[in-house]
N, C-alpha and C positions, 0 to 999 in steps of 0.2 A: 170322113177318117174311119177307119176300121179302128174299133173300140180297143185299147190296150187292157187286158184282163191277166192277172196274175195266171201262171200256168203250175199245175200240180202239186198245191199248196194244200195245206191240211184244211179240214173241213171247218174247223174253228179259225178264228183270227186271234186267239189270246196273243199269240206271239208279236203282235202288232203292239201291243199295250194300249195304254189309256192316254186321255189328253193330260192329263195331268203331268204323266210323264214326257210327254211330247214337247209340251210348252216350258218355257224357261220359269223359274220359279218366282222372278219378280213380277208382280201383277201389272206394275207401270211399264213394262217392256212395249217399245214401239215396234211391231211385228209387220212384216209384209212377207208374200209368199205368191203363188200361183195354184189356181184350180183347174181342171178341164170342166167347163161349163157345157153341159148337154143341149141347153137352148140355143145358144150359140155354135154350137158344134166345134170349139175352140177354146184356146186357154184364157183366163182371166186374172189379172194382177187382184189381189185382195189384201186385206189389212184384217188382223184377227185381234178382237177387244173383248174383254170379259166373255173369252169361249164362245164370241158370236164370230163369224166368217162374214165380211162385208165386201163387195164388189166394188173396186175403186177404177174399174177400166173405163168407165165415161168420162173420168179426168186423166188417167194415165195408160195409155193402151199396152204399154210395156212395161216390165219391172226395171228394165234399163232406162225408161223415162224419170221414172222417179228416184233412182240412184244418181241421176245426173243434176238432180236439183242443187240449188246453193244451200238447202238445210232440210234434206229428205225427212228427218226425225218431226221437225215441226211442221212441217206441211202435210204428212201424214196423219199425225195427231189431231188434225182441226179437219180431216175429211170425213165425209159421211155417203152413204151410198145406200144401194139395196141389201138388205139380208140374205145371203146365200143357204145360209143354215148353222146348225150347232158342230164345231170343230170337231168334238169325239165323233160325232155322226159320219162326218165328210171322213175323217181318219179311218174309222171302221168300213166304210164303203173302200176305200183306197186298199186295204189290205185283205178285202172279202175274197174267200176262194171262188166265190161267182159274184163278181161285181154287178149292182144294178147300173146299166148304163143309163137309165133316166134319170140318176142324180149324180151331183159333183163328186170328183174326188182330187186328191191332193197332186202336184206335179212337183218337179224340182223348182227351187224358188227363184232360179235365175232365168234369163231368156236369151236377150242378144249379146250377152257378155261374154268373152273367150274365156275358156275352160282351161287356167294354167296350173302347176304345181311345182314346188319347190322341193328337191330332194337332198337328201343326206344332212339336215338341219340340226340332226342330233348327234353327238359324237357317237353315243351308243349305236344309233342306227348305222352311222357310217361303219364301224367296225365290221356290222354284218354285210355290208354291200361289199366290202373288201374280201370277206368269208365267200359270199356267195358267186365273185368273181373268179376266185381262186379255185374254188371248188367245182365251177362248171356243172353244177345240177348235182353233183354227188353228195347226197346227206350225210354219210358218214365220214368222207374226207374234210367235209364242213365242220364236223364235230372235233376232229384231231385240229384242225387248223385255229379254230376257235381257241382251244386251250393253250396252244403255243404261241399266239399272237398276244393274247391277253397277258402271259406271263412276260413277253419280251417288253411290252410297252410301259407297263408299272406306273403308272400316271393317272391322274385324277380326270376323266374324262369329261365328267359332269359339269367342272368350271372353265373348260377349254373356249377360249372364243376364236372363231375362225379369224384368219388373216394376222392374228397376234405373234408376236416373237414366241411366244412360247409354242403356238401352234405349228409355225416353221421350223422351230427344232425339233418337234414331234415327227413332222412329216420327213425332214433330214435324216433322223434315226430309222424309219420305217425303210425309206428308199436304201439307205446303207445295207438294211437287213435282206434287201432284195424284196421288199414288200410294196413297193410304189403300185398304185392303182388310180384309174380314173377315179374311182370315188373318196379316194383320199384328198386327192387334189380340189374337189368342190367340197369335200366335207370341212376341209380345214384352211384350204388357200382362200386367197382374196376375191375368188369369182364363185358366184354359188350357180348351183345347178337349177335353172327354170325351162320347164318343159311343157309343151302343149299336152295337158292330159286327154282331151276328147275334143270334138266338134262342136260348134256353137247349137244349142238346143239338143245335144246328145244326152245330159246328164239325167239319171233318175232321181227321185225323190224318197223319200221315206215309206215304209210298208210295202214294199214291191221289192222283186229279187234283184240282187246284184249278180253279174257275170264272172266266172272264169273260165278260160278255154277248157275243153274236156280233154286235150293233149297235154294240160300242165298236171303235174305231179308234187310241185312244191309252190304253193302259194300264200298269200295271207292278205287279211285287211289293214288299210293303215288308217287308223282313227287320227283326223286332224282337223284344227281349227282353218276354217276357210274366210280370209278378208273380201269384201265387197269393195271395190277399188273404181273409182270415178276415173274417166278418159284423161283427168288433169292429173291423176296419180294419188288424189287425196282418197282416205280410208272411209267409208260411210257406215259401215255395219260390218256384220260377222255372222255366220253360221257354220255348223258341221259337216264334216265329209270324210268320205271314206274312197281313197285311193288305192283301189284294189290292185295288188301287184303280183304278176308270175314271177317267183324268185328264179325258178329253173331257167325259164327262157331269157328274162334280164342278165343273169348269170354266165350264159354261154358266150354273149357279146352284147356291149352296150349298143351296139347298131340295131339291135332286136327291141331297143326300148319303144317305139310304136307298137309293134306286135304284144310286148309286155305289159303295156298301158292302156291301150285304146282299142276295146273290144266293147260288142253289145252291153249295156249296163253296167260298165265297169267303172264309171263315175257316179257316186250317190251323193247327193247334198242335201240338206235340210235339217229338221221340216220346214223352218222358216228363218227368214233373214232377219236378226235383230239390229236396227237401225243405230248408229250412236246418236246419245243424246248427254246431258249433263250427268245421269246415272251411269252410263255405260259406253267406254270408250277404248283407247289403244292401252291406256293403265291397268284397265282390267283386263283384257286380253292376255296381256305380257305373264299375268299372275294366274290364268286359267289351268285347271287341271281336266284332262279329257280322260274319261274312263273307257275301257273297252270290256266288252263280255261277248263271249262267243259259246254257244250252246249248240251241241250236236245230239243228233237222233240215238246215235250211239251212248251217249251219256258223259260225252268228253264236254268237260267245261274249264275256260281258261278266262281269266282277268287279269287285266292291266291299266296302268296308269301312266299317260303322257304329261309331264309338268312342262309348260310353257317357259317357265324359270330356267330351264335347262338347255335351250335352244343355242346354238354357238353363234348364230347371227338375229340380231334384231328383227321382228318384223316390218318394220319400216324400211329396213336397208333392203331387205329383199324386195319390197316394191319399189324403191328406188331401181333396184337392177331389172326388175320388169319393165317400168314405164320411166321415161326420161326423154332427154334429146335425142338418144339412140333408137327410141322404138315408141310407138304409140298405138293405142288401142281406142278407137273413136267411140266405142260402145262399151268401153270399160271392161273389167276382167274379175274373175272369181279365182283368187289366187289361195291355193291347198298350201299350208304352211311345213308340212313334214311333220313326221311322226317319230318318237323316241322307242316306238315297240318294237322288240327283238324277237322274232316268234322261235324261241328255242325251246319251249316246253315240249318235251316228247307227247306225241300222240298214241301212235302204234307200238313203235319199238324204240327201245333205247338208243340215243344218239341221232336219232333221224328228225328231231325237232317237230314242229307243226306245220301242218297243211290243211287245207279248207278240205271239207266232204260236203256232198249236197245235202241240202236241207240244213246246215249251218246256219244259226239264228246268230245274227252280228248286232248287237247294241252299242251305240257310240254315245255317250252321254256328258253333260256338263250342265249344272244347275242353270248356269247363266244363258244358256243356249238351247237347253231341252235335249230331247233323244232321237236320235236318228236310227232307225230299226230296218233291216233287210235280210232276207234269207237267201243262201247261196243257192245257184243254179249254174248250169254250165250255160256260157255264152250264147252257145250254138241255140238253146232253148228258150231264151230272154225273149222279150218281145222285140223285134227289131227297131231300131230308129227308124223311122220315116215321116215324121213331121219337120220338115226344115225350114229355112228362112223364107224361101218361096211362099210355102203353105201357109205360113203366119201371116206374111204381109196380105196375100190372097184372103184369108180370113178376116182380117180385121178390116179390110176394105168393104168386104161384104156386109159385116155389121155395121157399118158406118162408123168405125172407131179410129179411123185412118183417113 
């Protein structure tokens, strides 16, 4: 396999952060992930314990196999295996401008799971989607629509529950005002928007570039909690995600959603999956606050917070709409839960809001899950996705793991 190396990054890797930042603040967290193992020329599932990375591929050749267990956390807590190295050193090699191909580096923590995402799950982001659709990529028009729409609505969007009588009344009001939108329908109607974010094995991890198309002039990060879901529909863990979005392209037409969402390095997950146990489960997930920080080489600095308590749909409801009698995922799924981040802070000119620039550093963090860090590049310049399911199966067979 061609060694994937970061392209065009600064000589130092300070932007990647430290192991202490990347890992959850709870020392008892049960963590799994993936590394590229140069000795086997392929990926290996690992657990991270006391800052040490431990290879568990001899027991479970894929992360999918771990996540399908009756009690993944209990099983992983009792596993041992060969020590791969110090997590901080592997993280540093992952983000190095010139990676040492003879030493391991981090990958996205999922493998065979379907990459899915829920959109418009926060009322604030719903309003932004309605605006971008009506503006059709015109930033100045978007600012004018935003001002008029929020004045017309006049309700507390933070407490709105999708599918409720209150939501139905709001939808009727906006429709009567000529503001019907497909985003309005999925934002507060009975059915959620759940789409395919990327192809299996195409996600990137922490400390590597994320990609936006060079043709896009209005785009943003989407900091999200991502649930790890078994084929049965049971939720067994969580990680952080960046559902990179091209607002101008999606705003032109919802039929362009695949072009707006699925590109080289446009789905970032990690750094690791925290498995559910008696200290961390859905009750904790529902209370999480996900922080976003963007720093640009032009001196631009943006900070925002997504509070899971302000979602218009419960995460377990989203999972039920993803997996059930109507649809099955035999290898499970990683489901990104959406964001309340509304990128309206002006970057260049008043009224034009935020858009990425090349070399922006994006940090998505949460004490319970760690920090996912990526640097923005054009998708055309990011390392192409070339290690697919057939490559994985062949590699595991050659290594005697399958």
